[in-house]
DODREN-559434 format. One record per residue: residue in one letter; x, y, z of N, C-alpha, C, O in turn. Coordinates in steps of 0.1 Angstrom, whole numbers, padded with zeros to 4 digits, always signed. Layout:
N
AXYZXYZXYZXYZ ...
REM end
This chain:
367
X+0061-0135+0249+0056-0123+0242+0062-0111+0248+0062-0109+0260 X+0066-0101+0240+0071-0089+0245+0059-0079+0247+0051-0077+0238 X+0058-0074+0259+0046-0066+0263+0049-0052+0260+0060-0046+0262 X+0039-0045+0253+0041-0031+0251+0050-0028+0239+0055-0036+0232 X+0052-0015+0237+0060-0010+0226+0072-0002+0233+0071+0009+0237 X+0084-0009+0234+0094-0004+0243+0103+0007+0237+0115+0005+0234 X+0097+0019+0234+0105+0030+0229+0105+0033+0214+0098+0025+0207 X+0111+0043+0210+0110+0047+0196+0117+0037+0187+0127+0030+0191 X+0113+0037+0174+0119+0027+0165+0133+0032+0160+0136+0044+0161 X+0141+0022+0156+0154+0025+0151+0154+0031+0137+0163+0038+0133 X+0143+0029+0130+0141+0036+0117+0126+0040+0116+0117+0034+0123 X+0124+0051+0109+0110+0055+0107+0103+0046+0097+0111+0038+0090 X+0090+0046+0096+0083+0037+0086+0088+0041+0072+0090+0032+0064 X+0090+0053+0069+0094+0057+0056+0108+0052+0053+0111+0047+0042 X+0117+0054+0063+0131+0049+0061+0131+0033+0059+0138+0028+0051 X+0123+0027+0067+0122+0012+0066+0117+0008+0052+0123-0002+0047 X+0107+0014+0047+0102+0011+0034+0113+0012+0023+0114+0003+0015 X+0120+0022+0024+0131+0024+0014+0142+0014+0016+0147+0008+0006 X+0145+0010+0028+0156+0000+0031+0151-0013+0026+0159-0021+0020 X+0139-0017+0029+0133-0030+0025+0134-0032+0010+0138-0042+0005 X+0129-0021+0003+0129-0022-0012+0143-0024-0017+0145-0032-0026 X+0152-0015-0013+0166-0016-0018+0172-0030-0015+0179-0036-0024 X+0171-0034-0003+0177-0047+0001+0171-0058-0006+0178-0067-0010 X+0158-0059-0008+0151-0070-0015+0156-0070-0029+0158-0081-0034 X+0157-0059-0036+0161-0059-0050+0175-0064-0051+0178-0072-0059 X+0184-0060-0042+0198-0064-0042+0200-0079-0040+0209-0085-0046 X+0192-0085-0031+0193-0099-0027+0184-0108-0036+0185-0120-0034 X+0177-0102-0045+0168-0111-0053+0156-0116-0046+0151-0127-0049 X+0151-0109-0035+0140-0114-0028+0127-0110-0035+0127-0099-0042 X+0117-0118-0034+0104-0114-0040+0096-0105-0031+0088-0097-0037 X+0098-0105-0018+0091-0096-0009+0098-0097+0004+0105-0106+0007 X+0096-0086+0012+0102-0086+0026+0094-0077+0035+0087-0068+0030 X+0094-0080+0047+0086-0073+0057+0092-0073+0071+0100-0081+0074 X+0088-0063+0078+0092-0061+0092+0080-0063+0101+0069-0057+0099 X+0081-0071+0111+0070-0074+0120+0074-0073+0135+0082-0081+0140 X+0070-0062+0142+0073-0061+0156+0067-0072+0165+0056-0077+0161 X+0073-0075+0176+0068-0085+0184+0054-0083+0190+0046-0092+0191 X+0051-0070+0192+0038-0067+0198+0027-0069+0188+0015-0068+0192 X+0030-0072+0176+0019-0074+0166+0016-0089+0163+0008-0092+0155 X+0022-0097+0171+0019-0112+0169+0010-0116+0181+0010-0110+0192 X+0003-0127+0179-0005-0133+0189-0006-0148+0187-0006-0153+0176 X-0005-0155+0199-0005-0170+0198-0019-0175+0196-0020-0187+0192 X-0029-0167+0198-0043-0172+0196-0046-0177+0182-0052-0188+0181 X-0042-0170+0172-0045-0174+0158-0038-0188+0155-0043-0196+0149 X-0025-0189+0160-0018-0201+0157-0025-0213+0165-0025-0224+0159 X-0030-0211+0177-0036-0221+0184-0049-0226+0177-0051-0238+0177 X-0056-0217+0171-0068-0221+0164-0065-0229+0152-0072-0239+0149 X-0054-0225+0145-0050-0233+0133-0046-0247+0138-0049-0257+0131 X-0038-0248+0149-0033-0261+0153-0045-0270+0157-0045-0282+0155 X-0055-0265+0163-0067-0273+0167-0074-0278+0154-0078-0290+0154 X-0076-0270+0144-0082-0274+0132-0073-0285+0125-0078-0294+0119 X-0060-0283+0125-0050-0292+0119-0052-0306+0125-0052-0316+0118 X-0053-0307+0138-0054-0320+0145-0068-0326+0142-0069-0339+0141 X-0078-0318+0141-0092-0323+0138-0093-0329+0124-0102-0337+0122 X-0083-0326+0115-0084-0331+0102-0076-0344+0100-0071-0348+0090 X-0075-0352+0111-0068-0365+0112-0053-0363+0109-0047-0372+0103 X-0047-0352+0112-0033-0350+0110-0025-0352+0123-0012-0352+0122 X-0031-0354+0134-0024-0355+0147-0015-0367+0146-0019-0378+0142 X-0003-0365+0150+0007-0376+0151+0014-0379+0138+0024-0387+0138 X+0010-0373+0127+0017-0376+0114+0030-0369+0112+0038-0373+0104 X+0031-0357+0119+0044-0350+0118+0049-0348+0133+0047-0337+0138 X+0055-0358+0139+0059-0357+0153+0067-0345+0156+0066-0339+0167 X+0076-0341+0147+0085-0330+0150+0077-0317+0151+0081-0308+0159 X+0066-0316+0144+0058-0304+0145+0051-0303+0159+0051-0292+0165 X+0046-0314+0163+0039-0314+0176+0049-0313+0188+0046-0307+0198 X+0062-0318+0186+0072-0316+0197+0076-0301+0198+0079-0297+0209 X+0074-0294+0188+0078-0280+0188+0066-0270+0188+0068-0258+0185 X+0055-0275+0192+0043-0267+0191+0043-0255+0200+0040-0244+0195 X+0048-0256+0212+0049-0244+0221+0057-0233+0214+0053-0221+0215 X+0068-0236+0208+0077-0226+0202+0070-0220+0190+0072-0208+0187 X+0062-0228+0183+0055-0223+0171+0044-0214+0174+0041-0204+0167 X+0037-0217+0185+0025-0209+0189+0029-0195+0192+0022-0185+0189 X+0041-0193+0198+0046-0179+0201+0061-0178+0199+0068-0181+0209 X+0065-0176+0187+0080-0176+0184+0088-0165+0192+0100-0167+0193 X+0081-0155+0197+0089-0145+0205+0090-0149+0219+0099-0144+0226 X+0082-0158+0224+0083-0162+0238+0096-0168+0242+0102-0165+0253 X+0102-0176+0233+0115-0182+0236+0127-0173+0232+0138-0177+0233 X+0124-0161+0227+0134-0151+0223+0130-0138+0230+0127-0128+0223 X+0131-0137+0243+0126-0124+0250+0135-0112+0246+0130-0101+0248 X+0146-0114+0240+0155-0103+0236+0150-0097+0223+0154-0086+0220 X+0143-0105+0215+0139-0101+0201+0128-0090+0202+0119-0091+0210 X+0129-0080+0193+0119-0070+0192+0112-0070+0179+0101-0065+0178 X+0119-0075+0169+0113-0075+0155+0117-0088+0148+0128-0093+0151 X+0109-0092+0139+0113-0103+0130+0111-0098+0115+0101-0092+0112 X+0122-0100+0108+0121-0097+0093+0118-0110+0086+0124-0120+0088 X+0107-0109+0078+0103-0121+0070+0105-0118+0055+0102-0107+0051 X+0109-0128+0048+0111-0125+0034+0108-0138+0026+0108-0149+0031 X+0105-0135+0013+0101-0146+0003+0112-0146-0008+0116-0136-0013 X+0116-0158-0012+0126-0159-0022+0122-0171-0031+0118-0181-0026 X+0124-0170-0045+0120-0180-0054+0128-0192-0055+0123-0203-0057 X+0141-0192-0052+0151-0203-0053+0149-0210-0067+0152-0203-0077 X+0145-0222-0067+0145-0230-0080+0132-0230-0087+0132-0236-0099 X+0122-0225-0082+0109-0226-0089+0109-0218-0102+0101-0221-0111 X+0118-0209-0104+0119-0201-0116+0130-0205-0125+0134-0197-0134 X+0136-0217-0122+0147-0221-0131+0145-0235-0136+0137-0243-0131 X+0152-0239-0147+0151-0253-0152+0156-0263-0142+0164-0260-0134 X+0150-0275-0143+0154-0286-0135+0169-0290-0137+0173-0289-0149 X+0177-0293-0127+0191-0295-0129+0197-0304-0117+0202-0298-0108 X+0195-0317-0118+0202-0326-0109+0209-0337-0118+0204-0348-0120 X+0220-0333-0124+0227-0342-0133+0232-0355-0128+0234-0364-0136 X+0233-0356-0115+0237-0369-0109+0226-0380-0109+0229-0391-0105 X+0214-0376-0112+0203-0386-0112+0199-0388-0127+0193-0379-0133 X+0202-0400-0132+0200-0403-0146+0185-0402-0150+0176-0406-0143 X+0183-0396-0162+0170-0396-0168+0166-0409-0174+0175-0417-0178 X+0153-0413-0175+0150-0426-0181+0150-0425-0196+0150-0415-0202 X+0152-0437-0202+0151-0438-0216+0137-0436-0221+0127-0437-0212 X+0135-0433-0233+0121-0430-0238+0112-0442-0235+0115-0453-0239 X+0101-0439-0229+0091-0449-0226+0094-0458-0214+0085-0466-0210 X+0105-0456-0207+0109-0464-0196+0102-0458-0183+0099-0446-0183 X+0099-0466-0173+0092-0461-0161+0101-0450-0154+0113-0451-0153 X+0094-0440-0149+0102-0429-0143+0094-0423-0131+0082-0424-0130 X+0102-0418-0122+0096-0411-0111+0099-0396-0112+0109-0393-0119 X+0091-0387-0107+0093-0373-0109+0096-0366-0096+0090-0369-0085 X+0106-0357-0096+0110-0349-0085+0103-0335-0086+0103-0329-0097 X+0098-0330-0075+0091-0317-0075+0101-0307-0080+0113-0307-0077 X+0095-0297-0087+0104-0287-0094+0113-0280-0084+0124-0277-0087 X+0108-0276-0072+0116-0269-0063+0128-0276-0058+0138-0270-0053 X+0128-0290-0059+0139-0298-0053+0149-0302-0064+0158-0309-0060 X+0148-0297-0076+0157-0300-0087+0170-0292-0087+0172-0285-0096 X+0177-0292-0076+0189-0285-0075+0194-0284-0060+0189-0292-0052 X+0202-0274-0057+0207-0272-0043+0196-0270-0033+0185-0264-0037 X+0197-0275-0021+0187-0274-0011+0184-0260-0008+0193-0252-0005 X+0171-0257-0007+0167-0243-0004+0170-0239+0010+0172-0227+0013 X+0171-0248+0019+0175-0245+0033+0189-0239+0032+0192-0229+0040 X+0198-0245+0024+0212-0240+0023+0212-0226+0016+0220-0218+0019 X+0204-0225+0005+0203-0213-0002+0199-0201+0006+0203-0189+0003 X+0191-0203+0017+0186-0192+0025+0197-0187+0034+0196-0175+0039 X+0207-0195+0037+0218-0191+0047+0225-0178+0043+0226-0169+0051 X+0230-0177+0030+0237-0164+0027+0227-0152+0026+0231-0141+0029 X+0214-0155+0023+0205-0144+0023+0203-0139+0037+0202-0127+0040 X+0202-0148+0047+0200-0144+0061+0212-0136+0066+0211-0126+0073 X+0224-0142+0062+0236-0135+0067+0238-0121+0061+0242-0112+0068 X+0235-0120+0048+0236-0106+0042+0225-0097+0047+0228-0085+0049 X+0213-0102+0050+0202-0094+0056+0207-0088+0069+0205-0077+0072 X+0212-0097+0077+0217-0093+0091+0228-0083+0089+0228-0073+0096 X+0238-0085+0080+0249-0076+0079+0244-0062+0074+0249-0052+0080 X+0235-0062+0065+0230-0049+0060+0222-0041+0071+0223-0029+0071 X+0215-0049+0079+0207-0042+0089+0217-0036+0100+0214-0025+0105 X+0227-0044+0103+0237-0038+0113+0244-0026+0107+0246-0016+0115 X+0247-0026+0094+0253-0014+0088+0244-0002+0088+0248+0009+0091 X+0231-0005+0085+0221+0006+0085+0219+0012+0099+0217+0024+0100 X+0219+0004+0109+0216+0008+0123+0229+0012+0130+0228+0018+0141 X+0240+0009+0124+0253+0012+0130+0256+0007+0144+0261+0014+0152 X+0251-0005+0146+0254-0012+0159+0253-0027+0157+0246-0032+0148 X+0260-0035+0166+0258-0049+0165+0244-0053+0169+0237-0047+0177 X+0239-0064+0163+0225-0069+0166+0226-0083+0170+0232-0092+0164 X+0219-0086+0181+0216-0100+0185+0206-0105+0175+0196-0098+0172 X+0208-0117+0170+0199-0122+0159+0198-0137+0159+0207-0144+0165 X+0188-0142+0153+0186-0156+0150+0178-0157+0137+0167-0151+0136 X+0183-0165+0128+0175-0167+0115+0174-0181+0111+0182-0190+0115 X+0165-0183+0102+0163-0197+0096+0153-0197+0085+0146-0187+0082 X+0151-0208+0079+0141-0210+0068+0136-0224+0068+0143-0233+0064 X+0125-0226+0074+0118-0239+0074+0123-0250+0083+0115-0257+0089 X+0136-0250+0085+0142-0261+0093+0143-0257+0108+0153-0261+0114 X+0133-0250+0113+0134-0246+0128+0119-0244+0132+0111-0242+0123 X+0117-0244+0145+0103-0243+0150+0097-0228+0150+0095-0223+0160 X+0096-0223+0138+0091-0209+0136+0080-0209+0125+0083-0215+0114 X+0068-0204+0128+0058-0204+0118+0059-0193+0107+0052-0183+0108 X+0068-0195+0098+0071-0184+0088+0059-0179+0081+0057-0167+0079 X+0050-0188+0077+0038-0184+0069+0029-0175+0077+0024-0165+0073 X+0027-0179+0090+0019-0171+0099+0025-0157+0101+0018-0147+0100 X+0038-0157+0103+0045-0144+0104+0044-0135+0092+0042-0123+0092 X+0045-0142+0080+0044-0135+0067+0030-0129+0065+0029-0118+0060 X+0020-0136+0069+0006-0131+0068+0004-0119+0077-0001-0109+0073 X+0009-0121+0089+0007-0110+0099+0015-0097+0095+0011-0086+0098 X+0026-0100+0087+0035-0088+0083+0029-0082+0070+0034-0071+0067 X+0019-0088+0064+0013-0082+0052+0019-0086+0039+0016-0080+0029 X+0026-0097+0038+0032-0102+0026+0021-0109+0017+0023-0110+0005 X+0010-0114+0023+0000-0121+0015-0009-0128+0025-0010-0125+0036 X-0016-0138+0019-0025-0146+0027-0024-0160+0023-0019-0164+0013 X-0029-0169+0032-0029-0183+0029-0039-0187+0019-0051-0183+0020 X-0035-0194+0008-0044-0197-0002-0050-0211+0000-0048-0217+0010 X-0058-0215-0010-0065-0228-0009-0056-0240-0009-0060-0250-0005 X-0044-0238-0015-0034-0249-0014-0026-0249-0001-0016-0256+0000 X-0030-0240+0008-0025-0239+0021-0011-0233+0021-0003-0234+0031 X-0007-0227+0010+0006-0220+0009+0004-0205+0009-0007-0200+0006 X+0014-0198+0013+0013-0183+0012+0011-0178-0002+0020-0182-0011 X+0001-0171-0004-0001-0164-0017+0004-0150-0016-0002-0142-0009 X+0015-0147-0023+0020-0133-0022+0010-0123-0027+0003-0125-0037 X+0010-0111-0021+0001-0101-0025+0004-0096-0039+0016-0098-0044 X-0006-0091-0046-0003-0087-0060-0005-0098-0070-0001-0096-0082 X-0011-0109-0066-0013-0120-0076-0001-0127-0081-0001-0131-0093 X+0010-0127-0073+0022-0133-0077+0024-0148-0074+0034-0154-0077 X+0013-0154-0069+0013-0168-0067+0020-0173-0054+0022-0165-0045 X+0023-0186-0054+0027-0192-0041+0041-0199-0042+0046-0204-0032 X+0048-0198-0054+0060-0206-0056+0072-0198-0050+0081-0193-0058 X+0072-0197-0037+0083-0190-0030+0086-0197-0017+0077-0204-0011 X+0098-0195-0012+0102-0200+0001+0102-0188+0011+0104-0177+0007 X+0101-0191+0024+0101-0181+0034+0112-0182+0044+0116-0193+0048 X+0118-0171+0047+0128-0171+0057+0125-0160+0068+0117-0151+0065 X+0131-0161+0079+0128-0151+0090+0141-0148+0098+0149-0157+0100 X+0142-0136+0102+0154-0131+0109+0149-0123+0121+0144-0112+0120 X+0151-0129+0134+0147-0122+0146+0159-0113+0150+0171-0117+0149 X+0156-0101+0154+0167-0091+0158+0162-0084+0171+0151-0083+0174 X+0172-0078+0178+0169-0071+0190+0167-0056+0187+0167-0048+0197 X+0165-0052+0175+0162-0038+0171+0147-0036+0171+0140-0044+0166 X+0143-0024+0175+0129-0020+0175+0126-0014+0161+0131-0002+0159 X+0120-0021+0152+0117-0015+0139+0101-0014+0138+0094-0022+0144 X+0097-0005+0130+0083-0003+0127+0078-0015+0118+0085-0021+0112 X+0065-0016+0118+0059-0026+0108+0059-0020+0094+0057-0008+0092 X+0061-0029+0085+0061-0025+0071+0065-0036+0062+0071-0046+0065 X+0060-0035+0049+0063-0046+0039+0066-0040+0026+0062-0029+0022 X+0074-0047+0019+0077-0043+0005+0075-0056-0004+0080-0066-0001 X+0067-0055-0015+0059-0043-0019+0048-0040-0009+0043-0049-0002 X+0045-0027-0008+0034-0023+0002+0021-0028-0003+0017-0026-0015 X+0013-0035+0006+0000-0039+0002-0009-0028-0004-0009-0017+0002 X-0015-0031-0015-0022-0020-0022-0034-0014-0015-0036-0002-0016 X-0040-0022-0006-0052-0017+0000-0050-0011+0014-0057-0002+0018 X-0039-0016+0021-0038-0011+0035-0024-0015+0040-0018-0025+0036 X-0018-0007+0049-0006-0010+0055-0007-0019+0067+0002-0023+0073 X-0020-0022+0070-0023-0031+0082-0020-0045+0078-0026-0050+0069 X-0012-0052+0086-0010-0066+0083-0023-0074+0083-0031-0073+0092 X-0024-0083+0073-0035-0092+0073-0048-0086+0067-0058-0092+0067 X-0047-0073+0062-0059-0066+0057-0062-0068+0042-0071-0063+0037 X-0053-0076+0035-0055-0078+0021-0068-0086+0019-0072-0093+0027 X-0074-0085+0007-0086-0092+0004-0083-0107+0003-0071-0111+0001 X-0093-0116+0005-0090-0130+0005-0084-0135-0008-0088-0130-0019 X-0074-0144-0008-0068-0148-0020-0077-0159-0027-0086-0164-0021 X-0073-0162-0039-0079-0173-0046-0094-0170-0049-0101-0180-0052 X-0098-0158-0049-0113-0155-0052-0117-0161-0065-0111-0157-0076 X-0127-0169-0065-0132-0175-0077-0123-0186-0084-0126-0190-0095 X-0112-0190-0077-0103-0199-0083-0103-0212-0075-0102-0212-0063 X-0104-0223-0082-0104-0237-0075-0094-0246-0082-0094-0258-0081 X-0084-0240-0089-0075-0248-0097-0068-0258-0089-0067-0270-0093 X-0062-0254-0078-0054-0263-0069-0063-0275-0064-0059-0286-0063 X-0076-0271-0059-0085-0281-0054-0088-0291-0064-0089-0303-0062 X-0091-0287-0077-0094-0296-0087-0082-0304-0092-0084-0315-0097 X-0070-0299-0091-0058-0305-0096-0053-0316-0086-0046-0325-0091 X-0056-0315-0073-0051-0324-0064-0055-0339-0067-0067-0342-0068 X-0045-0347-0070-0049-0361-0075-0054-0370-0065-0060-0381-0069 X-0054-0367-0052-0058-0376-0042-0069-0371-0033-0073-0378-0024 X-0073-0359-0035-0084-0353-0027-0078-0348-0014-0086-0347-0004 X-0065-0345-0012-0060-0341+0000-0064-0327+0004-0064-0323+0015 X-0068-0319-0006-0072-0305-0004-0087-0304-0005-0093-0309-0014 X-0093-0297+0005-0107-0294+0005-0109-0280+0009-0101-0274+0016 X-0121-0274+0006-0124-0261+0010-0125-0260+0025-0131-0268+0032 X-0119-0249+0031-0121-0245+0045-0117-0256+0055-0121-0254+0067 X-0109-0265+0051-0103-0275+0061-0088-0276+0059-0084-0274+0047 X-0080-0280+0069-0066-0281+0066-0063-0292+0056-0071-0301+0054 X-0051-0292+0050-0046-0302+0042-0047-0316+0049-0043-0317+0061 X-0052-0326+0042-0053-0339+0048-0040-0347+0044-0038-0352+0033 X-0031-0347+0054-0017-0353+0052-0017-0367+0047-0010-0370+0038 X-0026-0375+0052-0026-0390+0049-0027-0392+0034-0022-0403+0029 X-0033-0383+0027-0036-0385+0013-0027-0377+0004-0028-0377-0008 X-0018-0369+0010-0009-0359+0003+0003-0366-0003+0010-0372+0004 X+0005-0365-0016+0017-0371-0022+0030-0366-0017+0040-0373-0015 X+0031-0353-0014+0043-0347-0008+0046-0354+0005+0057-0358+0008 X+0036-0355+0014+0038-0361+0027+0042-0376+0025+0051-0380+0032 X+0035-0383+0017+0038-0398+0015+0052-0400+0010+0059-0409+0014 X+0056-0391+0001+0069-0393-0006+0081-0388+0002+0092-0393+0001 X+0079-0378+0011+0090-0372+0018+0090-0374+0033+0101-0375+0039 X+0078-0374+0039+0077-0374+0054+0073-0388+0060+0078-0391+0071 X+0064-0395+0053+0060-0408+0059+0071-0418+0057+0076-0420+0046 X+0075-0424+0068+0087-0433+0068+0084-0447+0068+0093-0455+0068 X+0071-0451+0068+0068-0465+0069+0066-0472+0056+0069-0467+0045 X+0061-0484+0056+0058-0492+0044+0046-0486+0038+0036-0482+0044 X+0046-0485+0024+0035-0480+0017+0025-0492+0014+0029-0502+0007 X+0013-0491+0019+0003-0501+0015-0002-0499+0001+0002-0490-0006 X-0011-0508-0003-0016-0507-0017-0023-0494-0020-0021-0489-0031 X-0031-0489-0011-0038-0477-0013-0028-0465-0014-0029-0457-0023 X-0018-0465-0005-0008-0454-0006+0000-0455-0019+0004-0444-0024 X+0003-0467-0023+0011-0468-0035+0003-0462-0047+0009-0456-0056 X-0010-0465-0047-0018-0459-0058-0019-0444-0057-0018-0437-0067 X-0020-0438-0045-0020-0424-0043-0007-0417-0048-0007-0406-0053 X+0004-0424-0046+0017-0419-0049+0019-0415-0064+0026-0405-0067 X+0012-0422-0073+0014-0419-0087+0028-0420-0091+0034-0430-0089 X+0034-0409-0097+0048-0409-0102+0056-0400-0093+0067-0396-0097 X+0051-0397-0081+0058-0387-0072+0069-0394-0065+0067-0401-0055 X+0081-0392-0070+0093-0397-0063+0097-0389-0051+0102-0394-0041 X+0096-0376-0052+0099-0367-0041+0090-0354-0044+0093-0346-0053 X+0081-0352-0035+0072-0341-0036+0062-0342-0047+0061-0352-0054 X+0053-0331-0048+0043-0331-0058+0040-0317-0062+0040-0308-0053 X+0039-0314-0075+0037-0301-0080+0022-0298-0084+0020-0287-0089 X+0013-0307-0081+0000-0306-0086-0007-0292-0082-0013-0286-0090 X-0006-0289-0069-0013-0277-0064-0005-0264-0065-0010-0253-0063 X+0008-0265-0068+0016-0253-0069+0018-0249-0084+0018-0237-0087 X+0021-0259-0093+0023-0256-0107+0011-0250-0113+0012-0242-0122 X-0001-0254-0109-0014-0249-0115-0018-0235-0109-0026-0228-0115 X-0011-0231-0099-0015-0218-0092-0011-0207-0101+0001-0206-0105 X-0020-0198-0104-0017-0186-0113-0006-0177-0107-0007-0175-0095 X+0004-0173-0115+0006-0177-0129+0012-0191-0130+0022-0194-0124 X+0005-0199-0138+0008-0214-0139+0022-0216-0144+0027-0208-0152 X+0028-0228-0140+0041-0232-0144+0040-0244-0153+0034-0254-0149 X+0045-0242-0165+0043-0253-0175+0054-0264-0174+0051-0275-0177 X+0066-0260-0170+0077-0270-0170+0076-0279-0158+0076-0275-0147 X+0076-0292-0160+0075-0302-0149+0088-0304-0142+0099-0299-0147 X+0087-0311-0131+0100-0314-0124+0108-0325-0131+0103-0330-0141 X+0119-0328-0126+0128-0337-0132+0124-0352-0131+0120-0356-0121 X+0125-0359-0143+0122-0374-0143+0135-0382-0140+0146-0378-0145 X+0134-0392-0133+0145-0401-0129+0143-0415-0133+0131-0420-0132 X+0153-0422-0137+0152-0436-0142+0150-0445-0129+0159-0446-0121 X+0139-0452-0129+0136-0460-0118+0144-0473-0117+0148-0477-0106 X+0147-0478-0128+0156-0490-0128+0170-0487-0122+0175-0495-0114 X+0175-0476-0126+0188-0472-0121+0187-0469-0106+0195-0473-0098 X+0176-0462-0102+0174-0459-0088+0173-0471-0079+0179-0471-0067 X+0167-0481-0083+0165-0494-0075+0178-0502-0075+0179-0510-0066 X+0187-0500-0084+0199-0508-0085+0211-0501-0079+0221-0508-0076 X+0211-0488-0079+0223-0480-0074+0225-0483-0059+0216-0483-0052 X+0238-0485-0055+0241-0487-0041+0237-0475-0032+0238-0464-0037 X+0232-0478-0020+0227-0467-0012+0238-0457-0009+0235-0445-0008 X+0250-0461-0007+0261-0452-0004+0263-0442-0016+0266-0430-0014 X+0263-0448-0028+0265-0439-0040+0253-0429-0041+0255-0418-0044 X+0241-0434-0039+0230-0425-0040+0230-0414-0029+0227-0403-0032 X+0234-0418-0017+0235-0408-0006+0245-0397-0010+0243-0385-0007 X+0256-0401-0016+0266-0391-0021+0260-0382-0031+0262-0369-0031 X+0252-0387-0040+0246-0379-0051+0235-0369-0045+0233-0359-0051 X+0229-0373-0034+0219-0365-0028+0224-0354-0019+0216-0345-0016 X+0236-0355-0016+0242-0345-0006+0241-0331-0011+0244-0328-0023 X+0236-0322-0003+0234-0308-0006+0221-0305-0014+0219-0294-0018 X+0212-0315-0016+0200-0313-0022+0188-0315-0012+0191-0321-0001 X+0176-0311-0015+0165-0313-0006+0162-0328-0005+0155-0332+0004 X+0166-0336-0015+0163-0350-0015+0170-0358-0004+0166-0369-0001 X+0180-0352+0001+0187-0358+0012+0178-0360+0024+0181-0369+0033 X+0168-0352+0025+0158-0353+0036+0151-0367+0036+0148-0373+0046 X+0148-0372+0024+0142-0385+0022+0153-0396+0023+0150-0406+0030 X+0164-0394+0017+0175-0404+0018+0172-0416+0009+0161-0417+0003 X+0182-0425+0007+0181-0436-0002+0169-0445+0001+0163-0450-0008 X+0166-0448+0014+0155-0457+0017+0142-0453+0012+0135-0460+0005 X+0138-0440+0014+0125-0436+0010+0124-0434-0005+0114-0437-0011 X+0135-0430-0011+0135-0429-0026+0134-0442-0033+0127-0444-0043 X+0141-0452-0028+0140-0466-0033+0126-0472-0030+0120-0478-0039 X+0121-0469-0018+0107-0474-0015+0097-0467-0025+0088-0474-0031 X+0098-0454-0027+0089-0447-0037+0091-0452-0051+0081-0454-0058 X+0103-0455-0055+0106-0460-0068+0099-0474-0070+0093-0476-0081 X+0099-0482-0060+0093-0495-0061+0077-0493-0062+0071-0500-0070 X+0072-0484-0054+0057-0482-0055+0053-0476-0068+0042-0480-0073 X+0061-0467-0074+0058-0462-0087+0058-0473-0098+0050-0474-0106 X+0069-0481-0097+0071-0492-0106+0060-0502-0106+0056-0508-0116 X+0054-0503-0094+0043-0513-0092+0031-0510-0101+0023-0519-0104 X+0030-0497-0105+0018-0494-0113+0021-0496-0128+0012-0493-0136 X+0033-0501-0132+0036-0503-0146+0034-0518-0149+0039-0526-0142 X+0027-0520-0160+0024-0534-0164+0036-0540-0170+0046-0533-0174 X+0036-0553-0172+0047-0560-0179+0056-0568-0170+0058-0565-0159 X+0062-0579-0177+0071-0588-0169+0083-0581-0165+0089-0584-0155 X+0088-0571-0173+0101-0564-0170+0100-0557-0156+0109-0557-0148 X+0088-0550-0154+0086-0543-0141+0086-0553-0130+0092-0551-0119 X+0079-0565-0132+0079-0575-0121+0093-0580-0118+0096-0581-0107 X+0100-0583-0129+0114-0589-0126+0123-0579-0119+0130-0582-0110 X+0121-0566-0122+0129-0556-0115+0125-0555-0101+0134-0553-0092 X+0112-0556-0098+0108-0555-0084+0113-0567-0076+0117-0566-0065 X+0112-0579-0082+0117-0591-0075+0132-0590-0073+0136-0594-0062 X+0139-0585-0082+0154-0584-0080+0157-0573-0069+0165-0576-0061 X+0150-0562-0069+0152-0552-0059+0149-0557-0045+0156-0554-0036 X+0138-0565-0044+0134-0571-0031+0145-0580-0026+0148-0580-0014 X+0151-0588-0035+0162-0597-0030+0175-0589-0027+0183-0594-0018 X+0177-0578-0033+0190-0571-0031+0189-0561-0020+0200-0558-0014 X+0178-0556-0016+0177-0545-0006+0180-0550+0008+0177-0562+0012 X+0186-0542+0016+0188-0545+0030+0177-0538+0039+0178-0539+0051 X+0168-0531+0033+0158-0523+0040+0145-0531+0041+0139-0535+0031 X+0140-0533+0053+0127-0540+0055+0115-0531+0049+0106-0537+0044 X+0117-0518+0050+0106-0509+0044+0105-0511+0029+0094-0512+0024 X+0116-0511+0023+0116-0513+0008+0111-0527+0005+0103-0528-0004 X+0116-0537+0012+0113-0551+0009+0098-0553+0011+0091-0559+0003 X+0092-0548+0022+0078-0550+0025+0069-0542+0015+0058-0547+0012 X+0074-0530+0011+0066-0523+0001+0065-0530-0012+0055-0530-0018 X+0077-0536-0016+0077-0544-0028+0068-0556-0027+0061-0560-0037 X+0068-0563-0015+0059-0575-0014+0045-0571-0016+0037-0579-0022 X+0041-0560-0010+0027-0555-0012+0024-0552-0026+0013-0555-0032 X+0034-0546-0033+0032-0542-0047+0030-0554-0056+0022-0555-0064 X+0039-0564-0053+0038-0577-0061+0025-0584-0058+0019-0590-0068 X+0020-0584-0046+0007-0591-0043-0005-0584-0049-0015-0591-0051 X-0004-0572-0052-0016-0564-0057-0014-0561-0072-0023-0554-0078 X-0004-0566-0079-0002-0563-0093-0013-0571-0101-0016-0582-0097 X-0017-0565-0112-0026-0572-0120-0019-0584-0127-0007-0582-0130 X-0025-0595-0131-0019-0606-0138-0013-0600-0151-0019-0592-0158 X-0001-0605-0154+0006-0600-0166-0002-0605-0179-0007-0616-0179 X-0001-0596-0189-0008-0600-0201-0001-0611-0209-0005-0615-0219 
REM end
């Protein structure tokens, strides 16, 4: 943690507000904010982490626990940093689904669905040019080189916590950042640490106060996401229950899916839109549907090539084929059974094969 306020800011608050607004408009950002190091505290993060573990989430995301110290105080490992710029960008949530390399199912055929945000280029990659341009523009504005480090989601930095502290919004009932002004949660977050001393400020400016975190509680009177969650993973006033979350099961859980987990998965091939699509302003267009028969029969190498550069590469062929088998298990009829039997014989993955074995053992007798 950087102690104290080491000298005058490189921009006044008024100058920063104008620069944030102009830069956000030019880069297509939904919101942007500046947060000085002295405005962060590890205590809030530690309290969240304790509640997270108490909700039976401990050990389910090993990478999160390995990087806990860095997440609790992101400035501690960057003693040179004086400010972090946090920004929100929509990426694919505001565009039609578009993954042409993944065939759509025929009418009435079994299908798995990809979450809307993942139907195109990977958002981690989309954030890179935004970070680079944000850094370039800040160097130009300050007329000096800046030491910097930036990222979006794929590094041990609590972007949502920083965004809340910076005044961009608050955490909603679906545990995602709700942008101030009732603009919903369908945005990604990026952060850029710099060695420049900047004042605190956000664009758009919070309507009620310039103080970070002073916005009224989000989701007042709204329970849409809680009611829409198909597995009960969301509850009031407790962290998300990972074990029952379709997004976790389809993307992060790497093991064999038991019968209960297969039922929870529904048609979620990768991710779940239940708690985000319903969030006001609601999103009517669903994610992309994929042909399960094709997915179970396509060679892993071919599938890996098709996934390159998309968020689905995080799951890879094994998890997608495992998920396809679990989804297919819920479809009645001899054709579905034959496809599962064939896939079990053809796969080289024990995870896929054992998931299919459980699916076949728990299928209802064919009519």
